[in-house]
C-alpha positions in Angstrom: -47.0 -58.0 -41.3 -46.7 -58.9 -37.6 -46.6 -62.5 -36.9 -49.4 -63.6 -34.4 -53.1 -63.5 -34.0 -55.4 -60.5 -33.6 -55.3 -60.9 -29.8 -51.5 -60.5 -29.7 -51.8 -57.4 -31.9 -54.5 -55.9 -29.7 -52.4 -56.6 -26.6 -49.4 -54.9 -28.1 -51.5 -51.9 -29.2 -53.0 -51.6 -25.7 -49.5 -51.9 -24.0 -48.2 -49.2 -26.4 -51.1 -46.9 -25.5 -50.5 -47.4 -21.8 -46.8 -46.6 -22.3 -47.6 -43.4 -24.2 -50.0 -42.5 -21.4 -47.3 -43.2 -18.8 -44.9 -40.9 -20.6 -47.5 -38.2 -20.9 -48.1 -38.4 -17.1 -44.4 -38.1 -16.4 -44.2 -35.1 -18.7 -47.0 -33.4 -16.8 -45.5 -34.1 -13.5 -42.1 -32.8 -14.6 -43.7 -29.7 -16.1 -45.4 -28.9 -12.8 -42.2 -29.5 -10.7 -40.4 -26.3 -11.7 -37.8 -26.4 -8.8 -37.9 -22.6 -8.3 -36.1 -22.5 -4.9 -32.3 -22.3 -4.9 -30.3 -25.0 -3.0 -27.5 -27.5 -3.2 -27.8 -29.5 -6.4 -30.9 -27.6 -7.6 -29.2 -26.1 -10.7 -28.2 -29.6 -11.8 -31.6 -31.0 -11.2 -33.2 -28.1 -13.2 -30.9 -28.8 -16.1 -31.7 -32.5 -16.0 -35.4 -31.8 -15.8 -35.1 -29.5 -18.8 -33.2 -32.1 -20.8 -35.7 -34.8 -19.9 -38.6 -32.7 -21.0 -36.8 -31.8 -24.2 -36.1 -35.4 -25.0 -39.7 -36.4 -24.3 -41.0 -33.7 -26.7 -38.3 -34.0 -29.3 -37.9 -37.7 -29.5 -39.7 -40.1 -27.2 -43.4 -39.1 -27.7 -42.9 -38.6 -31.5 -41.2 -42.0 -31.7 -43.9 -43.8 -29.6 -46.8 -42.1 -31.5 -45.4 -42.7 -35.0 -44.7 -46.3 -35.5 -42.8 -46.8 -38.8 -41.3 -43.3 -38.9 -38.0 -42.9 -40.6 -34.9 -43.6 -38.6 -33.2 -40.3 -37.6 -29.4 -40.5 -37.8 -27.8 -37.3 -36.2 -24.3 -36.5 -37.3 -22.5 -34.8 -34.5 -19.0 -34.0 -33.6 -16.3 -31.4 -32.5 -15.5 -28.2 -34.3 -13.4 -28.8 -37.4 -14.1 -32.6 -37.4 -15.5 -32.4 -41.0 -19.1 -33.4 -40.3 -20.6 -31.4 -43.1 -18.0 -32.4 -45.6 -18.5 -36.0 -44.6 -22.3 -35.7 -45.0 -22.1 -34.0 -48.3 -19.6 -36.6 -49.5 -21.8 -39.4 -48.6 -24.8 -37.8 -50.3 -22.8 -36.6 -53.3 -24.3 -33.1 -53.1 -23.5 -30.0 -51.1 -26.6 -30.0 -48.9 -25.0 -28.8 -45.7 -22.7 -25.9 -44.9 -19.1 -26.7 -44.2 -16.5 -24.1 -43.4 -15.6 -21.6 -40.8 -19.1 -20.3 -40.5 -20.4 -23.6 -39.4 -20.0 -23.1 -35.6 -22.4 -20.1 -35.7 -25.2 -21.7 -37.7 -28.6 -22.1 -36.0 -30.2 -24.0 -38.8 -29.2 -27.7 -38.7 -29.9 -29.5 -42.0 -32.1 -32.6 -42.1 -31.7 -34.6 -45.3 -34.5 -37.1 -46.1 -36.0 -38.9 -49.1 -38.8 -36.9 -50.7 -41.3 -39.6 -49.9 -40.6 -39.1 -46.1 -41.4 -35.4 -46.1 -44.7 -35.9 -44.3 -42.8 -37.3 -41.3 -40.7 -34.2 -40.9 -42.7 -31.2 -42.3 -45.0 -31.0 -39.2 -43.5 -30.5 -35.8 -43.6 -34.3 -35.1 -40.0 -34.3 -33.9 -38.1 -31.3 -32.5 -41.3 -29.3 -32.2 -39.5 -26.2 -30.9 -37.6 -25.7 -34.2 -39.1 -23.7 -37.0 -39.3 -25.6 -40.3 -37.4 -24.1 -43.3 -37.9 -25.9 -46.6 -35.4 -26.2 -49.5 -36.1 -27.0 -53.1 -36.0 -30.8 -53.8 -32.5 -31.9 -54.9 -32.2 -34.7 -57.4 -29.8 -37.6 -56.8 -26.3 -36.5 -57.6 -27.3 -32.9 -58.2 -26.3 -29.7 -56.6 -28.0 -28.0 -53.7 -30.3 -25.2 -54.5 -31.3 -24.4 -51.0 -33.6 -21.4 -50.5 -32.1 -18.5 -48.6 -33.7 -17.6 -45.3 -33.0 -15.2 -42.5 -33.3 -17.6 -39.6 -29.6 -17.9 -38.9 -29.0 -14.2 -39.1 -32.0 -13.4 -36.9 -31.0 -15.9 -34.3 -34.2 -18.0 -34.7 -33.6 -21.7 -34.3 -34.8 -23.6 -37.3 -34.7 -27.0 -38.9 -33.8 -26.8 -42.5 -35.5 -29.7 -44.4 -33.6 -30.9 -47.5 -35.4 -33.6 -49.5 -32.9 -35.6 -51.5 -33.9 -38.3 -54.0 -30.6 -40.2 -53.4 -31.4 -40.8 -49.8 -32.7 -44.2 -48.9 -36.4 -44.0 -47.8 -36.9 -44.6 -44.1 -33.6 -43.0 -43.3 -32.8 -39.3 -42.5 -29.5 -37.6 -41.8 -29.3 -34.5 -39.6 -26.1 -32.4 -39.6 -25.9 -31.0 -36.1 -23.9 -28.0 -34.8 -20.6 -28.6 -33.1 -20.9 -30.0 -29.6 -18.0 -27.7 -28.5 -19.2 -24.6 -30.4 -18.0 -21.2 -29.1 -21.7 -20.3 -28.8 -23.6 -21.7 -25.9 -26.8 -21.8 -27.9 -25.2 -24.0 -30.5 -23.8 -26.4 -27.9 -27.3 -26.6 -26.3 -28.9 -27.2 -29.7 -26.3 -29.9 -30.6 -27.1 -31.7 -27.3 -30.8 -31.4 -28.0 -30.5 -32.9 -31.5 -28.4 -35.8 -30.3 -31.0 -36.5 -27.6 -33.6 -36.7 -30.4 -31.6 -39.2 -32.4 -32.4 -42.8 -33.1 -28.7 -43.3 -34.0 -25.7 -41.1 -33.4 -23.0 -40.9 -36.1 -20.3 -39.1 -34.2 -17.3 -37.6 -36.1 -14.0 -36.8 -34.5 -10.4 -36.5 -35.7 -7.0 -37.8 -34.7 -6.3 -34.6 -32.9 -9.6 -34.3 -31.1 -10.8 -37.9 -30.3 -9.6 -37.7 -26.7 -11.3 -34.4 -25.8 -13.4 -34.5 -22.6 -16.7 -33.1 -24.1 -17.5 -35.9 -26.5 -16.7 -38.6 -23.9 -19.1 -37.1 -21.5 -21.8 -37.5 -24.1 -20.6 -41.0 -24.9 -20.9 -42.0 -21.2 -24.4 -40.7 -21.1 -25.2 -42.6 -24.4 -23.7 -45.8 -23.1 -25.7 -45.4 -19.9 -29.0 -45.5 -21.7 -27.9 -47.9 -24.4 -28.2 -45.3 -27.2 -27.1 -46.6 -30.6 -23.9 -45.0 -31.6 -21.3 -45.3 -34.4 -18.0 -43.3 -34.5 -16.1 -41.9 -37.5 -12.4 -41.1 -37.1 -11.9 -38.5 -39.8 -8.8 -37.1 -41.5 -6.5 -39.9 -40.4 -3.0 -39.6 -41.9 -1.0 -42.5 -43.3 0.5 -44.5 -40.4 -2.3 -43.5 -38.0 -2.8 -47.1 -36.8 -1.8 -46.1 -33.2 -4.5 -43.4 -33.1 -7.1 -45.9 -34.2 -5.9 -48.4 -31.6 -6.0 -45.8 -28.9 -9.5 -44.8 -29.8 -10.6 -48.4 -29.8 -9.1 -48.8 -26.3 -11.0 -45.8 -25.1 -14.2 -47.1 -26.6 -13.7 -50.4 -24.7 -13.1 -48.5 -21.4 -16.4 -46.6 -21.9 -18.5 -49.6 -22.7 -18.6 -48.7 -26.4 -16.7 -51.7 -27.7 -19.6 -52.9 -29.8 -20.1 -49.6 -31.6 -18.9 -49.5 -35.2 -15.8 -47.4 -35.8 -15.2 -46.1 -39.3 -11.8 -44.6 -40.3 -11.7 -41.9 -43.0 -8.2 -41.1 -44.4 -6.9 -37.7 -45.0 -7.7 -37.0 -48.7 -7.8 -34.1 -51.1 -11.3 -32.8 -51.8 -12.6 -32.7 -55.4 -13.7 -29.4 -57.0 -17.2 -29.7 -55.4 -15.6 -30.0 -52.0 -16.3 -33.7 -51.6 -14.1 -36.5 -50.4 -13.2 -39.3 -52.9 -15.8 -42.0 -53.3 -13.5 -44.6 -51.8 -13.0 -42.5 -48.6 -16.7 -42.7 -47.7 -17.4 -46.2 -49.1 -17.8 -48.0 -45.9 -20.0 -45.4 -44.2 -22.1 -45.0 -47.4 -22.5 -48.8 -47.7 -23.4 -49.1 -44.0 -26.1 -46.4 -44.2 -27.4 -47.8 -47.5 -27.8 -51.2 -46.0 -29.5 -49.7 -43.0 -31.9 -47.8 -45.2 -32.7 -51.0 -47.1 -33.6 -53.1 -44.1 -36.8 -52.3 -42.2 -35.8 -54.9 -39.6 -32.5 -53.2 -39.0 -34.1 -49.8 -38.7 -36.6 -51.2 -36.2 -33.9 -52.8 -34.2 -32.0 -49.6 -33.9 -35.1 -47.5 -33.1 -36.4 -49.9 -30.5 -33.0 -50.3 -28.8 -32.6 -46.6 -28.5 -36.2 -46.0 -27.4 -36.0 -48.7 -24.7 -32.7 -47.2 -23.4 -34.3 -43.8 -23.3 -37.3 -45.1 -21.4 -35.0 -46.8 -18.8 -32.9 -43.7 -18.4 -36.0 -41.6 -18.1 -37.5 -43.6 -15.2 -34.2 -43.3 -13.3 -33.8 -39.6 -14.1 -37.3 -38.8 -12.9 -36.4 -40.4 -9.5 -33.6 -37.9 -9.3 -35.9 -35.0 -10.0 -38.3 -36.4 -7.4 -35.6 -36.2 -4.8 -35.0 -32.6 -5.8 -38.7 -31.9 -5.5 -38.7 -33.3 -2.0 -35.9 -30.8 -1.2 -38.0 -28.0 -2.6 -40.9 -28.9 -0.4 -38.6 -29.0 2.6 -37.1 -25.6 1.7 -40.6 -24.0 1.3 -41.7 -25.4 4.6 -38.5 -24.1 6.2 -39.0 -20.6 4.8 -42.7 -20.6 6.0 -41.6 -21.7 9.5 -39.1 -18.8 9.7 -41.9 -16.3 8.9 -44.5 -17.9 11.1 -42.0 -18.1 14.0 -40.8 -14.5 13.7 -44.3 -13.1 13.6 -45.6 -15.4 16.4 -42.8 -14.0 18.6 -43.8 -10.4 17.5 -47.4 -11.2 18.6 -46.1 -12.4 22.0 -43.9 -9.3 22.3 -46.9 -7.0 21.8 -49.1 -9.0 24.1 -46.6 -8.8 26.9 -45.9 -5.1 26.4 -49.7 -4.3 26.5 -50.5 -6.3 29.6 -47.5 -6.1 31.9 -47.8 -2.4 32.8 -45.1 -1.2 30.5 -47.6 1.1 28.8 -48.3 2.8 32.1 -45.0 4.6 32.3 -43.5 7.6 30.6 -45.8 9.9 28.6 -48.9 7.8 29.4 -48.3 8.1 33.1 -47.7 11.9 32.9 -50.8 12.5 30.9 -52.9 10.3 33.2 -51.6 12.1 36.3 -52.5 15.4 34.6 -55.9 14.1 33.9 -56.3 12.9 37.6 -54.9 16.2 39.0 -57.4 18.2 37.0 -60.4 16.5 38.6 -61.9 17.0 42.0 -63.6 13.7 41.3 -60.3 11.8 40.9 -59.0 13.2 44.2 -62.2 12.1 45.9 -61.5 8.6 44.6 -58.1 8.7 46.2 -59.5 9.8 49.6 -62.3 7.2 49.7 -63.2 4.6 47.2 -66.3 3.8 49.1 -67.8 7.1 48.1 -66.8 6.7 44.5 -70.2 6.0 43.0 -71.8 9.2 44.3 -68.8 11.2 43.4 -68.9 9.9 39.8 -72.4 11.2 39.2 -71.6 14.5 40.9 -68.3 14.9 38.9 -69.7 14.0 35.6 -72.6 16.4 35.9 -70.2 19.1 36.7 -68.2 18.6 33.5 -65.5 16.3 32.1 -61.8 16.9 32.2 -60.0 16.6 28.8 -58.9 13.0 28.2 -57.6 13.6 24.7 -53.9 14.0 25.8 -54.1 10.6 27.5 -55.6 9.0 24.4 -52.8 10.4 22.2 -50.1 9.3 24.6 -51.6 5.8 24.6 -51.8 5.7 20.8 -48.1 6.9 20.6 -47.0 4.2 23.0 -48.9 1.4 21.3 -47.5 2.5 17.9 -43.9 2.4 19.2 -44.4 -1.1 20.7 -46.1 -2.5 17.6 -43.6 -1.0 15.1 -40.7 -2.3 17.2 -42.2 -5.8 17.2 -42.9 -5.8 13.5 -39.6 -4.4 12.5 -37.9 -7.0 14.6 -39.9 -9.8 12.9 -39.1 -8.4 9.5 -35.4 -8.3 10.2 -35.5 -11.8 11.6 -37.0 -13.0 8.4 -34.6 -11.1 6.2 -31.6 -12.3 8.2 -32.7 -15.9 8.2 -33.7 -15.9 4.5 -30.4 -14.3 3.5 -28.5 -17.2 5.1 -30.7 -19.7 3.3 -30.1 -20.2 -0.4 -33.8 -20.7 -1.0 -34.7 -17.5 0.8 -31.9 -15.5 -0.6 -33.1 -16.2 -4.1 -36.6 -14.8 -3.2 -35.1 -11.7 -1.6 -33.0 -11.0 -4.7 -36.0 -11.5 -6.9 -38.1 -9.1 -4.8 -35.6 -6.3 -5.4 -37.2 -3.7 -3.1 -36.0 -2.3 0.2 -39.0 -3.7 2.0 -38.8 -6.8 -0.2 -41.1 -9.7 0.5 -41.2 -8.8 4.2 -43.6 -6.0 4.1 -44.5 -2.5 3.0 -42.2 0.5 3.7 -41.8 1.7 7.3 -43.8 4.9 6.6 -46.7 3.0 5.3 -46.4 0.5 8.1 -46.6 3.3 10.7 -49.7 4.7 9.0 -51.4 1.4 9.0 -50.6 0.8 12.7 -51.9 4.3 13.7 -55.1 3.6 11.8 -55.7 0.4 13.7 -54.9 2.0 17.0 -57.4 4.8 16.4 -59.9 2.3 15.4 -59.3 0.3 18.6 -59.7 3.4 20.7 -63.0 4.0 19.0 -63.9 0.4 19.8 -63.2 1.1 23.5 -65.3 4.3 23.6 -68.2 2.4 21.9 -67.9 -0.4 24.5 -68.1 2.2 27.3 -71.0 4.0 25.7 -72.9 0.8 25.1 -72.4 -0.3 28.7 -73.5 3.1 30.0 -76.6 3.1 27.9 -77.7 -0.1 29.7 -77.5 1.7 33.1 -80.2 4.3 32.9 -79.2 6.2 36.0 -75.8 7.0 34.5 -77.0 7.8 30.9 -77.0 11.6 31.4 -73.6 11.6 33.1 -72.0 9.3 30.6 -72.8 11.7 27.8 -70.2 13.8 29.3 -67.7 11.2 30.6 -67.3 8.6 27.9 -63.8 9.7 26.9 -62.6 9.7 30.5 -64.1 6.3 31.2 -62.7 5.0 27.9 -59.2 6.1 28.9 -59.6 4.4 32.2 -60.6 1.1 30.5 -57.6 1.3 28.2 -55.3 1.6 31.3 -56.9 -1.3 32.9 -56.2 -3.4 29.8 -52.5 -2.4 29.9 -52.2 -2.9 33.7 -53.8 -6.3 34.2 -53.9 -9.8 32.9 -56.8 -9.0 30.6 -59.2 -8.3 33.5 -60.2 -12.0 33.5 -58.7 -13.1 36.8 -59.5 -10.2 38.9 -55.9 -9.7 39.8 -55.2 -6.0 40.0 -51.8 -4.7 39.1 -50.7 -1.4 40.7 -48.1 0.2 38.4 -46.5 3.6 38.5 -48.2 5.0 41.6 -51.4 3.0 41.4 -52.3 4.1 37.8 -54.1 0.9 36.8 -55.6 0.4 40.3 -57.1 3.9 40.3 -58.5 3.5 36.7 -60.0 0.1 37.7 -61.6 1.6 40.8 -63.1 4.4 38.7 -64.7 1.9 36.3 -65.9 -0.3 39.2 -67.5 2.7 40.8 -69.5 3.3 37.6 -70.2 -0.1 36.2 -69.5 -2.7 38.9 -66.8 -5.3 39.4 -68.3 -8.0 37.0 -68.9 -5.5 34.2 -65.4 -4.2 34.4 -63.9 -7.6 34.0 -66.1 -8.3 31.0 -65.4 -4.9 29.4 -61.7 -5.3 30.0 -61.7 -8.7 28.4 -63.6 -7.4 25.3 -61.3 -4.4 24.9 -58.2 -6.6 25.2 -59.6 -9.0 22.6 -60.3 -6.3 20.2 -56.8 -4.9 20.6 -55.3 -8.3 20.0 -57.4 -8.8 16.9 -56.6 -5.4 15.3 -52.9 -5.6 16.0 -52.9 -9.3 15.0 -54.4 -8.4 11.6 -51.4 -6.1 11.0 -49.0 -8.9 11.9 -50.9 -11.4 9.6 -50.9 -8.9 6.7 -47.2 -8.2 7.0 -46.3 -11.9 7.4 -48.6 -12.9 4.5 -46.4 -10.9 2.1 -43.5 -13.2 2.7 -45.7 -16.3 2.9 -47.3 -15.3 -0.4 -43.9 -15.0 -2.0 -43.3 -18.6 -1.1 -46.8 -19.8 -2.0 -46.5 -18.0 -5.4 -43.7 -20.4 -6.4 -46.2 -23.2 -6.4 -43.9 -25.7 -4.6 -46.0 -28.8 -4.0 -45.5 -30.9 -1.0 -46.6 -34.0 -2.9 -44.6 -33.4 -6.1 -41.8 -35.8 -5.2 -44.2 -38.6 -4.4 -46.2 -37.9 -7.6 -43.0 -38.1 -9.7 -42.0 -41.3 -8.1 -45.4 -42.8 -8.7 -45.2 -41.7 -12.4 -41.7 -43.2 -12.8 -42.8 -46.5 -11.3 -45.8 -46.7 -13.6 -43.5 -45.8 -16.6 -41.2 -48.7 -15.6 -44.1 -51.1 -15.4 -45.7 -49.9 -18.7 -42.4 -50.1 -20.5 -41.8 -53.7 -19.3 -45.3 -54.7 -20.3 -44.9 -53.1 -23.7 -41.7 -55.0 -24.4 -43.4 -58.3 -23.4 -46.4 -57.6 -25.5 -44.4 -56.3 -28.5 -45.4 -58.3 -31.6 -42.4 -60.0 -33.2 -42.2 -59.0 -36.9 -41.6 -61.7 -39.5 -38.2 -61.4 -41.2 -38.4 -59.0 -44.1 -36.2 -59.1 -47.1 -34.1 -56.1 -47.8 -35.6 -53.8 -50.4 -33.6 -52.1 -53.1 -32.9 -48.5 -52.2 -30.9 -45.7 -53.7 -27.2 -46.3 -52.9 -25.4 -43.4 -51.2 -22.2 -42.2 -52.9 -19.3 -44.7 -52.8 -21.4 -47.5 -51.5 -20.5 -49.7 -54.4 -16.8 -49.3 -53.5 -17.0 -51.3 -50.2 -13.6 -52.3 -48.9 -14.7 -55.9 -49.2 -15.4 -55.3 -52.9 -12.0 -53.7 -53.4 -10.3 -56.5 -51.7 -12.1 -59.0 -53.9 -10.7 -57.4 -56.9 -7.2 -57.8 -55.4 -6.6 -54.1 -54.6 -5.6 -53.2 -51.1 -7.6 -50.7 -49.1 -4.5 -48.7 -48.4 -3.6 -48.4 -52.1 -7.1 -47.4 -53.0 -7.5 -44.8 -50.3 -10.6 -46.7 -49.0 -11.3 -46.5 -45.3 -11.3 -49.4 -42.9 -13.6 -50.3 -40.1 -12.1 -51.3 -36.8 -14.3 -54.3 -36.4 -13.8 -57.8 -38.1 -13.6 -58.1 -41.8 -17.1 -58.0 -43.4 -18.8 -61.2 -44.4 -21.6 -61.7 -46.8 -24.9 -60.4 -45.3 -26.7 -62.9 -43.2 -29.7 -62.8 -40.8 -28.9 -60.9 -37.7 -26.0 -59.0 -39.3 -27.4 -55.6 -38.1 -28.0 -56.9 -34.7 -24.3 -57.9 -34.6 -23.1 -54.7 -36.1 -25.1 -52.6 -33.7 -24.2 -54.5 -30.6 -27.4 -56.4 -30.2 -26.0 -59.9 -30.7 -27.7 -62.9 -29.1 
């Protein structure tokens, strides 16, 4: 039982709860920060984020929420290192699958004492792996594993193998090869190692210097993960290999990690190594299983290291999240800038007189030439008002050709501006890794920058027709307010509407009174016509209203087209505050972890309890030496550390690098 009063226990429980909550918050923040935009270093940040989430789910939260859970020892190593044979030899039963098929298996085997089954049957650890159960195997018996189709079907599964000879409180997991030819198996091996309380890493004299395991070792040393190495299949006279491996361990801050040496030996008919070959490893694991204090030391050391590594890693993901927010803002600015320029381009082209040239001018001149009224306006503006009434009563010339010419000109201006904006967005996004990824995902010709040109032209034409209807409605409404012109306007609305359109295109919105004569007095003449009918002040007001409606209708087209690209960015749910939220969560995790360590209730020393001895444990090298038989003569392995002494308090702390 914990040593201390109820207050200390309550404080420890509260601190543990706060720590679990802090890890949950970190998990939530990481889940939300998906890092969807491409960019420098993003792929690495995504992989790190994925690994962090996997370790939180597979190891950290299960370990925090399940005090007293069995210690999980994951046996990993390179292809052909003999992991499965070693595990089977330690257990004395063929519970795992050695041989050439091993690199392709997707069902790692977890061996545990039957009494520990409730810890592993549910998805407490490694929740993404389907559970596959085998028939209970008696100590020293043969495996009678049930057949299943998980490996053949490609489903990742965790095969649970209860074994009565396994010490309670200890479980061995035989992982796939870390350098498997299959990417999925390499990923699974890394996932299993990240979920371990303790690594038992197996290599050989031919493979111990490979780069892949040392990358894992560096990561393990960085977060103080508990690790032991097994140098397997060492030929006689292999002292130089052992010495070189020890040198590399020292260089990589693994000098305190136990190193077991297993000699090359002939397998027995059951495919197992001799008892003496696995004696030290079996004895080490048996002692670990029999000491609750030792198991707690290992679990807490690994857990504390993972927490420290997690807080630092989250800071890195936070920096990547900041980059995502900056990329999203940059993409939005590209779109907003391109379409703001398109709006300015349209506004300039529809107010500087450019619309009063070409086809519009020709049709207007035809309209003017067909009217005795218009010629009278040219001869004397002072007689315009009387001429208007007389002209309108005599019939209205056809203004439709001018309307069509105006619509065609507006359409060309608007399409040119919008297509220019689209191309600016496409070009800028293509040169930006974040934008290029969105364009690739869109996969269509128009992509995220709008509908097809044909549909765009149709939408523009519809808005222009609607605006021309607006202008006619404005003229008609103004004429209805002037009773003396009501009868005449019933015939002249289209002509006056066309004149108002031309005034919009040939002046600064009609707001300043500045008249702009363009193309032979086109706008001037149109303005004088309207002034003759409605008066100066009314013309200014009508022109401003017509101009505002044109801007609003064409602006709606620009906004709709721009919104397609902006929505593509928004849909990625890149949060501007994700980086700050991750940093805050990491800082709270650091504080909660420190408080939990301070509040941790110190356990009273517990005596080792008798447990089932793993195969060969009784043949410890020290026992062989005591009988006067050399380890070399017996075929027993040697550890690379100091010769063993009788067990004493703190032995496991010393053996696992926790001295002091």
